[in-house]
C-alpha positions as CSV (number, residue, x, y, z in Angstrom):
1,M,-62.5,-9.6,-57.4
2,N,-65.3,-10.7,-55.0
3,R,-64.6,-9.1,-51.6
4,A,-65.4,-12.3,-49.6
5,F,-63.1,-14.3,-51.9
6,Y,-60.3,-11.7,-51.4
7,F,-60.4,-12.1,-47.6
8,L,-60.5,-15.9,-47.9
9,L,-57.4,-15.8,-50.0
10,I,-55.5,-13.6,-47.5
11,F,-56.6,-15.9,-44.6
12,A,-55.4,-18.9,-46.5
13,C,-52.0,-17.3,-47.2
14,L,-51.6,-16.3,-43.5
15,T,-52.5,-19.8,-42.2
16,S,-50.8,-22.0,-44.7
17,P,-47.6,-23.8,-43.6
18,L,-44.3,-22.1,-44.2
19,T,-42.3,-23.3,-47.1
20,S,-39.0,-25.0,-46.3
21,A,-37.2,-21.8,-47.4
22,E,-39.2,-19.6,-45.0
23,R,-39.2,-21.7,-41.9
24,P,-36.2,-22.3,-39.5
25,P,-33.8,-25.0,-40.6
26,N,-34.3,-28.6,-39.5
27,F,-31.5,-30.4,-37.6
28,V,-30.5,-34.1,-37.7
29,L,-27.8,-35.0,-35.3
30,I,-26.4,-38.5,-35.3
31,F,-24.2,-39.2,-32.2
32,V,-22.6,-42.6,-32.3
33,D,-21.0,-44.3,-29.4
34,D,-17.2,-45.1,-29.2
35,L,-16.5,-44.5,-32.9
36,G,-12.8,-43.8,-33.3
37,Y,-11.4,-41.0,-35.4
38,A,-10.2,-43.4,-38.2
39,D,-13.2,-45.7,-38.3
40,L,-14.8,-44.1,-41.4
41,A,-13.3,-44.6,-44.9
42,C,-13.3,-40.8,-45.4
43,F,-11.3,-40.4,-42.2
44,G,-8.7,-43.1,-43.1
45,S,-10.2,-46.6,-42.4
46,P,-8.7,-49.1,-44.8
47,D,-11.2,-51.9,-44.0
48,I,-14.6,-50.3,-43.1
49,R,-16.8,-49.3,-46.0
50,T,-18.8,-46.1,-45.4
51,P,-20.0,-45.0,-48.8
52,R,-23.0,-42.9,-47.7
53,L,-21.0,-40.9,-45.1
54,D,-18.1,-40.6,-47.5
55,Q,-20.5,-39.0,-50.0
56,L,-21.8,-36.6,-47.4
57,A,-18.2,-35.6,-46.5
58,A,-17.5,-35.0,-50.2
59,E,-20.7,-32.9,-50.6
60,G,-20.2,-31.1,-47.3
61,M,-17.6,-30.5,-44.6
62,K,-15.2,-32.7,-42.6
63,F,-14.2,-31.3,-39.2
64,T,-10.7,-32.6,-38.3
65,S,-10.2,-30.8,-34.9
66,F,-13.6,-31.5,-33.4
67,Y,-13.8,-32.5,-29.7
68,A,-16.1,-34.5,-27.4
69,Q,-15.5,-35.7,-23.9
70,P,-13.5,-38.8,-22.9
71,I,-16.5,-40.9,-21.8
72,C,-20.2,-41.5,-22.6
73,G,-22.3,-39.6,-20.0
74,P,-20.1,-36.5,-19.8
75,S,-20.1,-36.3,-23.6
76,R,-23.9,-36.4,-23.8
77,A,-24.1,-33.7,-21.1
78,A,-21.8,-31.4,-22.9
79,L,-23.6,-31.9,-26.2
80,M,-27.1,-31.3,-24.7
81,T,-26.1,-28.2,-22.6
82,G,-23.2,-26.6,-24.4
83,C,-21.2,-26.8,-21.2
84,H,-18.2,-28.7,-19.7
85,P,-19.8,-31.4,-17.6
86,L,-18.0,-30.4,-14.3
87,R,-19.8,-27.0,-14.5
88,L,-23.3,-28.6,-14.7
89,A,-25.8,-28.9,-11.9
90,E,-26.8,-32.5,-11.1
91,K,-29.6,-33.9,-9.0
92,G,-28.7,-33.6,-5.3
93,N,-25.7,-31.3,-5.9
94,I,-23.4,-34.1,-6.6
95,K,-21.0,-34.7,-9.5
96,E,-21.2,-38.2,-10.9
97,I,-19.0,-39.9,-13.5
98,H,-22.0,-39.9,-15.8
99,P,-23.9,-36.7,-15.0
100,V,-27.4,-37.1,-13.6
101,L,-28.5,-33.9,-15.4
102,H,-30.5,-31.5,-13.2
103,S,-34.0,-30.7,-14.5
104,K,-33.1,-27.0,-14.4
105,E,-30.3,-27.4,-16.9
106,I,-31.5,-26.4,-20.4
107,T,-31.0,-28.7,-23.3
108,I,-30.8,-28.1,-27.1
109,A,-34.3,-29.6,-27.4
110,E,-35.8,-27.2,-24.9
111,I,-34.3,-24.2,-26.7
112,L,-35.6,-25.4,-30.1
113,K,-39.1,-26.0,-28.6
114,T,-39.4,-22.2,-28.0
115,K,-39.3,-21.8,-31.8
116,G,-42.0,-24.4,-32.5
117,Y,-39.7,-27.4,-33.3
118,A,-40.9,-31.0,-33.2
119,T,-38.2,-32.8,-31.2
120,G,-37.4,-36.5,-31.2
121,C,-34.7,-38.6,-29.6
122,F,-34.0,-42.2,-30.9
123,G,-31.3,-44.1,-29.0
124,K,-29.2,-44.0,-25.9
125,W,-29.9,-41.2,-23.4
126,D,-27.5,-41.7,-20.4
127,L,-28.3,-38.5,-18.5
128,A,-30.7,-39.9,-15.9
129,R,-28.2,-42.2,-14.2
130,H,-26.0,-44.8,-15.8
131,S,-28.3,-47.8,-15.4
132,Q,-30.8,-49.7,-17.4
133,T,-33.2,-50.0,-14.4
134,D,-32.2,-47.6,-11.7
135,Y,-32.7,-44.4,-13.7
136,V,-34.5,-41.2,-12.7
137,P,-37.8,-41.1,-14.6
138,N,-38.3,-37.3,-14.6
139,L,-34.8,-36.8,-16.1
140,M,-35.5,-38.9,-19.2
141,P,-35.9,-37.3,-22.6
142,N,-39.6,-36.5,-22.5
143,H,-38.9,-34.3,-19.5
144,Q,-35.8,-32.7,-21.1
145,G,-37.4,-31.1,-24.2
146,F,-38.1,-34.1,-26.4
147,D,-41.7,-34.7,-27.7
148,T,-40.8,-38.3,-28.7
149,F,-38.4,-40.8,-27.3
150,F,-37.6,-44.3,-28.6
151,G,-34.5,-45.8,-27.0
152,T,-32.8,-46.8,-23.8
153,P,-31.7,-45.2,-20.6
154,T,-28.0,-45.9,-20.9
155,S,-25.3,-48.2,-22.4
156,N,-25.6,-51.7,-23.7
157,D,-22.9,-53.2,-21.5
158,R,-25.0,-56.2,-20.7
159,L,-28.5,-55.6,-22.1
160,V,-30.8,-53.0,-23.5
161,N,-34.3,-52.2,-22.1
162,L,-36.3,-50.4,-24.8
163,F,-38.7,-47.6,-24.1
164,R,-41.3,-45.7,-26.1
165,N,-41.6,-42.4,-24.4
166,E,-42.0,-43.3,-20.7
167,E,-43.2,-46.8,-21.2
168,L,-40.9,-49.8,-21.0
169,I,-41.9,-51.8,-24.1
170,E,-39.2,-54.5,-24.2
171,K,-36.8,-55.9,-21.6
172,N,-33.5,-57.3,-22.8
173,T,-34.3,-56.5,-26.4
174,D,-32.6,-57.9,-29.5
175,M,-29.5,-55.7,-30.0
176,S,-28.9,-56.9,-33.5
177,V,-31.7,-54.8,-34.9
178,L,-31.3,-51.7,-32.7
179,T,-29.5,-49.6,-35.3
180,Q,-32.2,-50.4,-37.8
181,R,-35.1,-49.7,-35.4
182,Y,-33.7,-46.4,-34.2
183,T,-33.4,-45.4,-37.8
184,D,-37.0,-46.6,-38.7
185,E,-38.3,-44.5,-35.8
186,A,-36.3,-41.4,-36.8
187,I,-37.6,-41.7,-40.4
188,Q,-41.2,-42.1,-39.3
189,F,-40.7,-39.0,-37.2
190,I,-39.5,-37.0,-40.2
191,D,-42.4,-38.3,-42.3
192,D,-44.8,-37.2,-39.6
193,H,-43.3,-33.7,-39.1
194,H,-41.8,-32.8,-42.4
195,E,-44.2,-29.8,-42.7
196,E,-42.8,-28.2,-39.6
197,P,-39.3,-27.5,-38.3
198,F,-37.8,-30.6,-36.5
199,F,-34.8,-31.7,-34.5
200,V,-34.0,-35.4,-34.8
201,Y,-31.4,-36.7,-32.4
202,V,-30.1,-40.2,-33.0
203,P,-27.6,-41.2,-30.3
204,H,-26.8,-44.8,-31.5
205,T,-26.2,-47.5,-28.9
206,M,-23.2,-48.8,-30.9
207,P,-20.3,-49.4,-31.7
208,H,-20.1,-49.4,-27.9
209,T,-19.9,-53.0,-27.0
210,R,-21.8,-55.3,-26.8
211,L,-21.7,-55.3,-30.6
212,D,-24.3,-56.7,-32.9
213,A,-25.6,-56.1,-36.4
214,S,-28.6,-57.2,-38.4
215,A,-28.6,-60.1,-40.8
216,D,-28.0,-57.9,-43.9
217,F,-24.6,-56.7,-42.4
218,K,-23.4,-59.3,-40.0
219,G,-20.3,-61.1,-41.3
220,K,-19.8,-58.7,-44.3
221,S,-17.0,-56.4,-43.2
222,K,-13.3,-57.2,-43.4
223,R,-13.0,-55.6,-40.0
224,G,-15.1,-58.2,-38.3
225,L,-18.2,-57.5,-36.2
226,Y,-17.0,-54.0,-35.4
227,G,-16.9,-53.2,-39.1
228,D,-20.3,-54.8,-39.6
229,V,-21.8,-52.4,-37.0
230,V,-20.2,-49.3,-38.4
231,E,-21.2,-50.2,-42.0
232,E,-24.8,-50.6,-40.8
233,I,-24.7,-47.2,-39.1
234,D,-23.4,-45.8,-42.4
235,F,-26.3,-47.4,-44.3
236,S,-28.8,-46.1,-41.8
237,A,-27.4,-42.5,-42.1
238,G,-28.0,-42.8,-45.8
239,R,-31.6,-43.9,-45.2
240,I,-32.2,-40.7,-43.3
241,I,-30.7,-38.6,-46.1
242,D,-33.0,-40.4,-48.6
243,T,-36.0,-39.4,-46.4
244,L,-34.9,-35.8,-46.4
245,K,-34.6,-35.9,-50.2
246,K,-38.0,-37.5,-50.5
247,H,-39.6,-34.6,-48.7
248,E,-37.5,-32.0,-50.5
249,L,-35.9,-30.8,-47.3
250,T,-32.2,-30.9,-48.1
251,D,-32.1,-27.2,-48.9
252,N,-33.2,-26.4,-45.3
253,T,-31.7,-29.1,-43.1
254,Y,-28.3,-29.4,-41.3
255,F,-27.2,-33.0,-40.9
256,L,-24.3,-33.5,-38.4
257,F,-22.6,-36.8,-37.7
258,T,-20.1,-37.3,-34.9
259,S,-19.0,-39.5,-32.0
260,D,-19.2,-39.2,-28.2
261,N,-15.5,-40.1,-27.6
262,G,-12.6,-42.1,-29.1
263,P,-12.3,-45.9,-29.5
264,W,-12.6,-48.4,-26.6
265,L,-9.1,-49.8,-26.8
266,S,-9.6,-52.3,-24.0
267,K,-11.8,-54.2,-26.4
268,N,-8.8,-54.7,-28.8
269,K,-5.9,-57.1,-28.5
270,N,-3.1,-55.7,-26.3
271,H,-5.0,-52.3,-26.0
272,E,-3.8,-51.5,-29.5
273,D,-5.5,-49.4,-32.1
274,G,-8.3,-51.5,-33.6
275,H,-7.3,-53.2,-36.8
276,L,-7.8,-57.0,-36.4
277,P,-11.1,-58.7,-37.4
278,G,-11.4,-59.9,-33.9
279,D,-10.9,-56.4,-32.3
280,Q,-14.2,-55.2,-30.9
281,G,-13.0,-51.6,-30.5
282,G,-12.1,-48.9,-33.0
283,S,-9.2,-46.9,-34.2
284,A,-8.0,-43.4,-33.5
285,G,-5.6,-43.4,-36.4
286,N,-2.6,-41.1,-35.9
287,W,-3.9,-39.8,-32.6
288,R,-2.7,-41.2,-29.4
289,S,-4.7,-43.6,-27.1
290,G,-8.5,-43.8,-27.0
291,K,-11.6,-43.6,-24.8
292,V,-11.2,-42.7,-21.1
293,S,-8.2,-40.6,-21.8
294,T,-7.4,-37.0,-22.6
295,W,-4.9,-37.9,-25.3
296,E,-6.2,-36.8,-28.7
297,G,-7.4,-40.3,-29.5
298,G,-9.8,-40.1,-26.6
299,V,-11.5,-36.9,-27.5
300,R,-10.9,-35.9,-31.1
301,V,-13.8,-37.4,-33.1
302,P,-14.7,-37.8,-36.8
303,T,-17.3,-35.2,-37.7
304,I,-19.2,-34.6,-40.9
305,L,-21.6,-31.6,-41.6
306,W,-23.9,-31.7,-44.6
307,A,-26.3,-29.0,-45.7
308,P,-26.4,-28.4,-49.5
309,G,-26.4,-24.7,-50.4
310,K,-25.4,-23.7,-46.8
311,V,-22.2,-25.7,-46.2
312,P,-19.6,-25.5,-49.0
313,A,-19.0,-28.9,-50.6
314,G,-15.7,-30.7,-50.3
315,T,-14.4,-28.6,-47.5
316,E,-12.3,-29.5,-44.5
317,C,-12.3,-27.5,-41.3
318,D,-9.3,-27.8,-39.0
319,K,-10.4,-24.9,-36.8
320,L,-11.0,-25.8,-33.1
321,A,-14.6,-26.9,-32.5
322,A,-16.5,-29.1,-30.1
323,T,-19.8,-30.6,-29.1
324,I,-20.2,-27.8,-26.6
325,D,-20.5,-25.4,-29.6
326,I,-23.6,-27.2,-31.0
327,L,-26.2,-25.7,-28.6
328,P,-25.4,-22.1,-29.2
329,T,-25.0,-22.7,-33.0
330,F,-28.3,-24.5,-33.5
331,A,-30.0,-21.9,-31.3
332,K,-28.8,-19.1,-33.5
333,L,-29.6,-20.9,-36.7
334,A,-33.1,-21.4,-35.4
335,G,-33.6,-17.8,-34.4
336,A,-33.5,-18.7,-30.7
337,E,-31.2,-17.6,-27.9
338,A,-28.9,-19.7,-25.8
339,P,-29.5,-19.3,-22.1
340,T,-28.3,-15.9,-20.7
341,D,-28.8,-16.6,-17.0
342,R,-25.8,-19.0,-16.8
343,V,-22.4,-19.5,-18.3
344,I,-22.4,-21.5,-21.6
345,D,-19.0,-22.8,-22.6
346,G,-19.7,-23.3,-26.3
347,E,-19.8,-20.6,-29.0
348,D,-21.8,-20.0,-32.1
349,I,-19.8,-21.5,-35.0
350,Q,-22.1,-20.6,-37.9
351,H,-19.1,-19.0,-39.5
352,L,-17.4,-22.4,-39.6
353,F,-20.5,-24.1,-40.9
354,A,-20.5,-21.6,-43.8
355,G,-16.8,-22.1,-44.6
356,N,-15.8,-18.6,-43.3
357,F,-12.7,-20.0,-41.5
358,E,-11.0,-16.6,-41.4
359,K,-13.6,-15.6,-38.8
360,A,-12.7,-18.4,-36.5
361,T,-11.9,-17.3,-32.9
362,K,-8.2,-17.1,-32.9
363,D,-7.7,-17.4,-29.2
364,K,-10.2,-20.2,-28.7
365,V,-9.4,-22.7,-25.9
366,F,-10.4,-26.3,-25.4
367,R,-10.2,-27.6,-21.9
368,Y,-9.6,-31.4,-21.5
369,Y,-11.4,-32.6,-18.4
370,F,-11.2,-36.2,-17.3
371,L,-14.2,-36.7,-15.0
372,N,-13.4,-34.4,-12.1
373,T,-9.9,-33.3,-13.2
374,L,-8.5,-30.7,-15.6
375,Q,-5.7,-32.6,-17.4
376,A,-4.8,-30.4,-20.4
377,V,-5.6,-27.3,-22.4
378,R,-5.3,-26.5,-26.1
379,Q,-5.0,-23.2,-28.0
380,E,-4.2,-23.2,-31.7
381,K,-1.7,-25.9,-32.4
382,W,-0.4,-26.0,-28.8
383,K,-1.6,-28.5,-26.2
384,L,-0.3,-28.6,-22.6
385,H,-0.7,-31.7,-20.4
386,L,-0.7,-30.6,-16.8
387,P,1.4,-32.2,-14.1
388,R,-0.3,-35.1,-12.3
389,P,0.7,-38.3,-10.6
390,A,0.6,-41.7,-12.3
391,R,-2.3,-42.8,-10.1
392,P,-4.3,-39.8,-8.9
393,S,-6.0,-40.9,-5.7
394,W,-8.9,-38.5,-6.3
395,L,-10.0,-40.6,-9.3
396,G,-11.2,-43.4,-7.1
397,G,-11.9,-46.5,-9.2
398,F,-10.1,-44.8,-12.1
399,T,-6.9,-44.4,-10.2
400,N,-5.7,-47.4,-12.2
401,N,-7.1,-46.8,-15.6
402,R,-7.5,-50.2,-17.3
403,H,-9.2,-48.8,-20.4
404,I,-6.1,-47.7,-22.1
405,A,-2.5,-49.0,-22.6
406,P,-0.3,-48.8,-19.5
407,G,2.1,-46.5,-21.4
408,D,-0.7,-43.9,-21.8
409,W,-1.6,-43.7,-18.1
410,I,1.6,-42.1,-16.8
411,E,2.9,-39.5,-14.4
412,M,3.4,-36.0,-15.7
413,K,6.1,-34.6,-13.4
414,T,6.3,-31.3,-15.3
415,P,4.1,-29.6,-17.9
416,F,4.1,-31.6,-21.2
417,L,3.8,-29.3,-24.2
418,V,2.9,-30.8,-27.6
419,D,2.9,-29.2,-31.1
420,L,-0.1,-31.1,-32.5
421,E,0.7,-30.1,-36.1
422,A,4.2,-31.5,-35.9
423,D,3.5,-34.3,-33.4
424,P,0.0,-35.8,-33.7
425,G,1.1,-38.8,-31.6
426,E,1.9,-36.6,-28.7
427,T,5.3,-38.2,-28.1
428,K,7.7,-35.2,-27.7
429,N,7.6,-32.6,-24.9
430,V,8.7,-29.3,-26.3
431,A,8.1,-27.3,-23.2
432,T,11.8,-26.4,-22.7
433,E,12.0,-24.8,-26.1
434,N,8.7,-22.8,-25.7
435,P,8.6,-21.4,-22.1
436,M,6.3,-18.5,-23.0
437,V,3.8,-20.8,-24.5
438,V,3.9,-23.0,-21.4
439,A,3.4,-20.0,-19.2
440,H,0.4,-18.8,-21.2
441,L,-1.3,-22.2,-21.3
442,L,-0.8,-22.6,-17.5
443,E,-2.6,-19.3,-17.1
444,L,-5.5,-20.6,-19.2
445,A,-5.6,-23.7,-17.1
446,E,-5.8,-21.6,-13.9
447,D,-8.6,-19.6,-15.5
448,A,-10.5,-22.8,-16.1
449,R,-10.0,-24.0,-12.5
450,V,-11.3,-20.7,-11.1
451,D,-14.3,-20.6,-13.5
452,I,-15.3,-24.3,-13.8
453,G,-13.4,-26.1,-11.1
454,D,-11.1,-29.0,-10.6
455,Y,-10.9,-32.1,-8.4
456,N,-9.9,-30.0,-5.4
457,R,-11.9,-26.9,-5.9
458,V,-15.4,-25.7,-6.9
459,G,-15.4,-23.2,-9.7
460,E,-17.0,-19.8,-9.3
461,N,-19.5,-20.7,-12.0
462,M,-20.0,-24.3,-11.2
463,R,-23.8,-24.8,-10.8
464,F,-25.8,-26.1,-7.9
465,F,-29.6,-25.9,-8.1
466,D,-30.8,-27.9,-5.1
467,P,-30.9,-26.5,-1.6
468,M,-27.7,-26.6,0.3
469,E,-26.4,-25.3,3.6
470,K,-23.3,-23.7,2.1
471,R,-21.4,-23.8,-1.2
472,P,-18.9,-26.7,-1.0
473,E,-15.2,-26.2,-1.4
474,K,-14.7,-29.4,-3.4
475,P,-16.9,-31.2,-5.9
476,N,-18.8,-34.1,-4.3
477,F,-18.0,-37.2,-6.5
478,P,-19.5,-40.1,-4.5
479,S,-18.7,-42.6,-7.3
480,L,-15.0,-41.5,-7.3
481,R,-14.3,-41.9,-3.6
482,P,-11.4,-44.3,-2.9
483,R,-12.7,-47.8,-2.6
484,K,-12.3,-49.4,0.8
485,P,-10.5,-52.7,0.8
486,K,-12.8,-55.6,1.5
487,A,-12.5,-56.9,5.0
488,K,-10.8,-60.3,5.2
489,P,-13.1,-63.0,6.5
490,K,-12.4,-64.0,10.0
491,A,-10.9,-67.4,10.4
492,K,-13.2,-69.9,12.0
493,A,-12.2,-70.9,15.5
494,K,-11.1,-74.5,15.8
495,A,-13.4,-76.6,17.8
496,K,-12.0,-77.8,21.1
497,K,-11.4,-81.5,21.3
């Protein structure tokens, strides 16, 4: 063989792109907004058609004990950082309802960037202040590890301002085509980066209201406009799967679909579980209550994992898992490391992804925080609701929670213990019959307070990155301070005759 040709051949081999089998896996994460546990056909919906997601569940894994946080911003903070939101540092050392994530916090995208990943975010961010206009520019996705951003700063309560990277491209954009446009951009990103490892994050704006769907889906679902929206999200997920197949990437891609919290019940008639065509919120199925609560319906979310050849087909995982586990898991799968200079709440759950359920952490604990308050803890089948007044003064504007049914915003005079296997609706307190379980779970709750914190104390490992005179004793939640009653207008003095 000619010597020059030989060296050229070696050089070509060394510099050629890695094959999909040699390079780190790709990740596609679809994070929908306010989708209830029972809003997919494969999770029990009788009226909403989701054939593409049903197929992924049949070919992959359904997680049936997968947890998020009770409300939008905290859920995104937990997902991006692997931590309970109350632990996280925020700009100005405050603790907001929707975290204003500090620039020194480390996101999944930033970790994957260390391994050469292309990173794209397509949808709702909500970590740079909960506002379409008054957001913090240097906390938007392009400053938090994402190469590409196409989306909006926060929720679509009234309108959506649409950005491409840091440029505002459309004010008050047409919401009916948002799902389609996010998906178009995500597909283009995969097309552009299919020869390198990539992380595609699609935090859909909907089915958070205001609802809207494109012409191909509007008016087609038995479940009304809410069903139209979910069916379009299903179709869009299928489009992304088709793109992965086109580029022959299915053998080296993890596709994860989940929701940020339970259904928004105040958008349904009488705060009931969504089932009427006119209901604009979702359904939690057998689980109690919905969004903005720590009942199971508020935080247990439908989750599907698909990765042919890596995730066993047709499996169901009932082991405890949560959005906080995604960062350490993706990091390990990519050959990267989760941060070691700070506490990370999540754990690497590759064993669950692979179907090795016998390796699940037996004593794993989930802590149910509602904004600034620890309200419950779960270990195995046991969940303990902690004592609290009906209207906690420390919750400020949430003292009277109008998002859920009045019967679900109640006083807990004593610890309320639930066996979730026997009582998914959380209706029966079995604390008296299980005093040892109650005592153990109360210890776990105290451990969380010491470590993370609570409404009346700063945890030992709660993070503050900005300069401060001294470490505070209580979290500073400006937006949860009790509202001052409006002063009554002074009566005008009567003119003298």
